C-alpha positions as CSV (number, residue, x, y, z in Angstrom):
1,X,5.6,18.4,8.1
2,X,6.4,20.6,10.7
3,X,3.5,23.5,11.1
4,X,0.9,21.7,9.2
5,X,-1.3,17.8,8.9
6,X,1.1,15.5,6.9
7,X,-1.0,15.0,3.8
8,X,-1.4,11.3,1.9
9,X,-2.5,10.8,-1.5
10,X,-3.4,7.2,-2.7
11,X,-3.4,5.5,-5.9
12,X,-5.9,2.9,-6.7
13,X,-7.2,1.0,-9.8
14,X,-9.8,-0.9,-8.1
15,X,-12.7,-1.2,-5.4
16,X,-10.7,0.4,-2.6
17,X,-11.0,-2.0,0.5
18,X,-7.9,-0.8,2.1
19,X,-8.4,2.8,1.0
20,X,-11.5,2.8,3.1
21,X,-9.6,1.3,5.6
22,X,-7.6,4.3,5.8
23,X,-10.3,6.8,5.4
24,X,-11.6,5.4,8.6
25,X,-8.5,4.9,10.3
26,X,-7.9,9.4,9.7
27,X,-11.5,10.1,10.6
28,X,-11.1,8.3,14.1
29,X,-8.2,10.1,14.4
30,X,-5.6,6.7,14.6
31,X,-3.4,8.3,11.8
32,X,-3.2,12.1,12.0
33,X,-2.8,13.4,8.6
34,X,-5.2,14.0,6.0
35,X,-5.7,11.8,2.4
36,X,-5.7,15.1,0.3
37,X,-6.3,13.0,-3.0
38,X,-7.1,9.9,-4.2
39,X,-6.6,9.3,-8.0
40,X,-6.9,5.7,-10.2
41,X,-5.7,4.7,-13.7
42,X,-9.7,3.4,-14.3
43,X,-12.4,5.6,-14.0
44,X,-14.7,3.1,-13.0
45,X,-13.0,2.2,-10.3
46,X,-15.2,1.8,-7.0
47,X,-12.6,3.5,-4.6
48,X,-13.0,6.9,-6.3
49,X,-17.0,6.9,-4.9
50,X,-15.1,5.7,-1.5
51,X,-13.2,9.1,-1.5
52,X,-16.0,11.4,-3.1
53,X,-18.1,9.8,-0.4
54,X,-15.4,11.0,2.1
55,X,-14.8,14.5,0.7
56,X,-11.3,13.8,-1.0
57,X,-10.3,14.7,-4.2
58,X,-9.7,12.5,-7.0
59,X,-8.4,12.1,-10.4
60,X,-8.5,9.7,-13.4
61,X,-5.4,9.2,-15.2
62,X,-6.3,6.4,-17.5
63,X,-3.1,4.9,-18.6
64,X,-4.4,3.9,-22.0
65,X,-4.4,7.3,-23.2
66,X,-0.9,7.2,-23.0
67,X,1.4,6.0,-25.7
68,X,4.2,5.1,-23.3
69,X,4.5,4.3,-19.2
70,X,6.9,7.2,-19.0
71,X,4.1,9.7,-20.3
72,X,1.8,8.3,-18.2
73,X,3.9,8.5,-15.1
74,X,4.8,11.8,-16.3
75,X,1.4,13.0,-15.9
76,X,0.7,10.6,-12.4
77,X,3.6,13.0,-11.4
78,X,1.9,15.9,-12.5
79,X,-1.3,14.9,-10.5
80,X,0.5,14.1,-7.6
81,X,2.6,17.4,-7.2
82,X,-0.6,19.3,-7.2
83,X,-1.1,18.2,-3.5
84,X,2.9,18.0,-2.3
85,X,2.6,14.6,-0.4
86,X,4.7,13.6,2.4
87,X,3.8,10.1,1.8
88,X,2.2,8.1,-1.2
89,X,0.6,5.0,-0.4
90,X,-0.2,2.3,-3.6
91,X,-3.5,0.4,-2.5
92,X,-4.0,-1.8,-5.2
93,X,-2.4,0.1,-8.1
94,X,-2.4,-2.2,-10.9
95,X,0.3,-0.6,-12.6
96,X,4.3,-1.1,-12.7
97,X,5.8,2.3,-11.9
98,X,8.8,3.1,-14.3
99,X,12.2,3.4,-12.0
100,X,12.3,7.2,-12.7
101,X,8.6,7.5,-10.9
102,X,10.1,5.5,-8.0
103,X,13.6,7.2,-7.6
104,X,11.2,10.3,-7.2
105,X,9.6,9.3,-4.3
106,X,11.5,6.7,-2.7
107,X,11.4,6.1,0.9
108,X,7.9,7.9,0.6
109,X,5.8,5.4,-1.1
110,X,4.4,2.1,0.4
111,X,2.8,-0.5,-1.1
112,X,0.8,-3.9,0.1
113,X,0.9,-7.0,-1.2
114,X,-1.1,-10.4,-0.7
115,X,1.8,-12.6,0.3
116,X,4.9,-12.9,2.9
117,X,7.5,-11.6,0.5
118,X,9.8,-12.1,-0.8
119,X,7.6,-15.6,-1.3
120,X,5.6,-14.7,-4.2
121,X,6.0,-11.7,-6.0
122,X,3.7,-10.4,-8.7
123,X,0.2,-12.1,-9.3
124,X,-2.2,-14.7,-8.5
125,X,-0.2,-15.1,-4.6
126,X,-3.1,-17.0,-2.7
127,X,-3.7,-19.8,-5.6
128,X,0.2,-20.1,-5.7
129,X,1.0,-20.2,-1.8
130,X,-2.1,-23.0,-2.1
131,X,-0.4,-25.0,-5.0
132,X,2.7,-25.2,-3.0
133,X,0.8,-26.4,0.0
134,X,1.8,-23.8,2.5
135,X,1.0,-24.0,6.2
136,X,0.5,-20.2,6.3
137,X,0.5,-17.2,4.2
138,X,-0.2,-13.5,4.8
139,X,0.5,-9.9,3.4
140,X,3.3,-7.7,3.2
141,X,3.5,-3.9,3.5
142,X,6.9,-2.6,1.8
143,X,8.8,0.4,1.0
144,X,8.4,0.7,-2.7
145,X,11.8,0.3,-4.6
146,X,12.4,0.2,-8.4
147,X,12.5,-3.8,-8.4
148,X,9.0,-5.0,-8.1
149,X,7.8,-5.8,-4.8
150,X,11.5,-6.0,-3.6
151,X,11.4,-2.9,-1.2
152,X,12.6,-3.2,2.0
153,X,9.6,-4.6,4.4
154,X,7.6,-3.2,7.2
155,X,5.0,-5.7,8.4
156,X,3.3,-8.8,7.9
157,X,0.6,-10.5,8.6
158,X,0.2,-14.5,8.7
159,X,-2.8,-16.3,8.2
160,X,-3.1,-19.8,8.7
161,X,-3.7,-21.9,4.9
162,X,-6.6,-24.4,5.6
163,X,-7.3,-27.7,4.1
164,X,-10.7,-26.4,2.4
165,X,-9.3,-23.2,1.4
166,X,-9.7,-22.0,-2.4
167,X,-7.7,-19.0,-3.4
168,X,-10.8,-16.8,-3.1
169,X,-11.6,-18.1,0.9
170,X,-7.7,-17.5,1.4
171,X,-8.3,-14.2,-0.2
172,X,-11.0,-12.9,2.0
173,X,-9.1,-13.4,5.4
174,X,-5.7,-12.0,3.9
175,X,-7.8,-9.3,3.1
176,X,-9.1,-8.8,7.1
177,X,-5.5,-8.5,7.9
178,X,-4.5,-6.0,4.9
179,X,-7.3,-3.6,6.5
180,X,-5.6,-4.1,10.1
181,X,-1.6,-3.7,8.9
182,X,-1.6,-1.2,6.2
183,X,-3.1,1.4,8.5
184,X,-0.5,0.7,11.2
185,X,2.5,1.5,9.0
186,X,1.0,4.6,7.6
187,X,0.7,5.7,11.2
188,X,4.1,4.7,11.9
189,X,5.4,6.8,9.0
190,X,3.2,9.9,9.5
191,X,4.3,9.7,13.4
192,X,7.9,9.8,11.9
193,X,8.8,6.8,13.4
194,X,9.5,4.8,10.0
195,X,11.6,5.5,7.4
196,X,13.5,4.0,5.0
197,X,17.6,4.2,5.2
198,X,20.4,2.4,3.1
199,X,17.3,0.4,1.6
200,X,16.4,-0.7,5.2
201,X,13.4,0.1,7.1
202,X,14.0,1.5,10.0
203,X,11.1,2.0,13.2
204,X,12.3,3.9,15.9
205,X,15.6,4.1,14.7
206,X,16.2,0.3,14.4
207,X,16.6,-1.8,11.4
208,X,13.4,-4.1,11.0
209,X,14.3,-7.6,10.3
210,X,14.5,-8.8,6.7
211,X,10.5,-9.8,6.9
212,X,9.7,-6.8,8.7
213,X,7.7,-6.9,12.2
214,X,5.7,-9.7,11.8
215,X,2.1,-9.6,13.9
216,X,0.6,-12.8,14.0
217,X,-2.9,-12.0,15.2
218,X,-3.0,-8.2,14.4
219,X,-6.3,-6.3,16.0
220,X,-5.6,-2.8,16.0
221,X,-3.0,-0.5,15.6
222,X,-0.4,0.2,17.7
């Protein structure tokens, strides 16, 4: 990353609210890199409009046009490599990537997952937390590895579950925390403070706990 601004590429599938949080953090110079491209597997993803409004290049790689995951991932790699990214950020990207894709970018690809990993990998996390009667729920930023939602955790934010919560109300409160902690993790990486070594997340050369750093009430980027 020496001699130039670090390059970020963001992969999305939907509304891009976390993408918006990252765009705003870059615009405020809280993150010192630049988002060079946003790639979606869906042409109607609202996140593409967010990117275009911010002057960011966009690409669509429609997974339905490819007869295998390998073929889709191959085109995805081709689009990504045009920008030579230092970091790839998955922001609501709803495709399971092949092992070869993940290995290619291991250590420089982050994901955000709406649970306190390792709890509730996969989908429907908010309803599962409510069904289990959990007193708290949350969100995790982690490095991406070949096993789904299992890479080393970087940072988590917790929120209490409320008696009157539905999956929708809980999701809304979780999303507010997503928009705080994802820019924090990206900033750490871009600033050279965060890396993955021997399947551990390292911050300032110290191994982070299995949970990652837990922020009970995150408010600002550190």
